[in-house]
MARBA-3410 file (N, C-alpha, C, O; in Angstrom, 1 decimal):
28
-46.3,62.7,-209.8,-46.7,63.0,-208.4,-47.9,63.9,-208.3,-48.8,63.7,-207.5 ~ -48.0,64.9,-209.2,-49.2,65.8,-209.2,-50.4,65.0,-209.6,-51.5,65.2,-209.0 ~ -50.3,64.1,-210.5,-51.5,63.3,-210.9,-52.0,62.5,-209.7,-53.2,62.4,-209.5 ~ -51.1,61.9,-209.0,-51.5,61.1,-207.8,-52.2,62.0,-206.8,-53.3,61.6,-206.2 ~ -51.7,63.2,-206.6,-52.3,64.1,-205.6,-53.7,64.5,-206.1,-54.7,64.5,-205.3
-53.8,64.7,-207.4,-55.1,65.1,-207.9,-56.2,64.0,-207.8,-57.3,64.2,-207.4 ~ -55.7,62.8,-208.0,-56.6,61.6,-207.9,-57.1,61.5,-206.4,-58.2,61.2,-206.2 ~ -56.1,61.7,-205.5,-56.5,61.5,-204.1,-57.5,62.6,-203.7,-58.5,62.3,-203.0 ~ -57.3,63.8,-204.2,-58.3,64.9,-203.9,-59.7,64.6,-204.4,-60.7,64.8,-203.7 ~ -59.7,64.0,-205.6,-61.0,63.7,-206.2,-61.7,62.6,-205.4,-62.9,62.6,-205.2
-60.9,61.6,-205.0,-61.4,60.5,-204.2,-62.0,61.0,-202.9,-63.0,60.6,-202.4 ~ -61.2,62.0,-202.3,-61.7,62.6,-201.0,-63.0,63.3,-201.2,-63.9,63.2,-200.3 ~ -63.1,64.1,-202.3,-64.4,64.8,-202.6,-65.5,63.8,-202.7,-66.6,64.1,-202.2 ~ -65.3,62.7,-203.4,-66.3,61.7,-203.6,-66.8,61.2,-202.3,-68.0,61.0,-202.0 ~ -65.8,60.8,-201.4,-66.2,60.3,-200.1,-67.0,61.3,-199.3,-67.9,61.0,-198.6
-66.6,62.6,-199.4,-67.3,63.6,-198.6,-68.7,63.8,-199.1,-69.6,63.9,-198.3 ~ -68.9,63.7,-200.4,-70.3,63.9,-200.9,-71.1,62.7,-200.5,-72.3,62.8,-200.2 ~ -70.6,61.5,-200.5,-71.3,60.3,-200.1,-71.7,60.4,-198.6,-72.8,60.0,-198.3 ~ -70.7,60.8,-197.8,-71.0,60.9,-196.4,-72.1,62.0,-196.1,-72.9,61.8,-195.3 ~ -72.0,63.0,-196.9,-73.0,64.1,-196.7,-74.4,63.6,-197.1,-75.4,63.8,-196.4
-74.5,62.8,-198.2,-75.8,62.2,-198.6,-76.3,61.3,-197.5,-77.5,61.2,-197.2 ~ -75.4,60.5,-197.0,-75.7,59.5,-196.0,-76.3,60.2,-194.7,-77.3,59.7,-194.2 ~ -75.7,61.2,-194.3,-76.1,62.0,-193.1,-77.5,62.6,-193.4,-78.4,62.6,-192.5 ~ -77.7,63.1,-194.6,-79.0,63.8,-194.9,-80.1,62.7,-194.9,-81.2,63.0,-194.4 ~ -79.8,61.5,-195.4,-80.8,60.5,-195.4,-81.2,60.0,-194.0,-82.3,59.7,-193.7
-80.1,60.0,-193.2,-80.3,59.5,-191.8,-81.2,60.5,-191.0,-82.0,60.1,-190.2 ~ -81.0,61.8,-191.3,-81.7,62.9,-190.6,-83.2,62.8,-190.9,-84.1,62.9,-190.0 ~ -83.5,62.5,-192.1,-84.9,62.4,-192.6,-85.7,61.2,-192.0,-86.9,61.1,-192.3
END
Protein backbone atom coordinates (compact mmCIF):
# COMPACT_ATOMS: atom_id res chain seq x y z
CA UNK A 1 0.00 0.00 0.00
CA UNK A 2 2.83 2.41 0.88
CA UNK A 3 4.55 1.70 -2.45
CA UNK A 4 1.37 2.55 -4.35
CA UNK A 5 1.01 5.81 -2.43
CA UNK A 6 4.64 6.71 -3.12
CA UNK A 7 4.17 6.00 -6.83
CA UNK A 8 1.07 8.20 -6.94
CA UNK A 9 2.91 11.05 -5.21
CA UNK A 10 5.78 10.82 -7.72
CA UNK A 11 3.32 10.84 -10.62
CA UNK A 12 1.57 13.89 -9.16
CA UNK A 13 4.90 15.74 -8.83
CA UNK A 14 5.75 14.92 -12.45
CA UNK A 15 2.38 16.23 -13.62
CA UNK A 16 2.84 19.41 -11.56
CA UNK A 17 6.30 20.06 -13.06
CA UNK A 18 4.99 19.52 -16.60
CA UNK A 19 2.06 21.85 -15.96
CA UNK A 20 4.41 24.48 -14.56
CA UNK A 21 6.67 24.31 -17.63
CA UNK A 22 3.64 24.50 -19.93
CA UNK A 23 2.37 27.66 -18.20
CA UNK A 24 5.84 29.25 -18.31
CA UNK A 25 6.13 28.58 -22.04
CA UNK A 26 2.65 30.00 -22.63
CA UNK A 27 3.49 33.22 -20.75
CA UNK A 28 6.56 33.87 -22.89
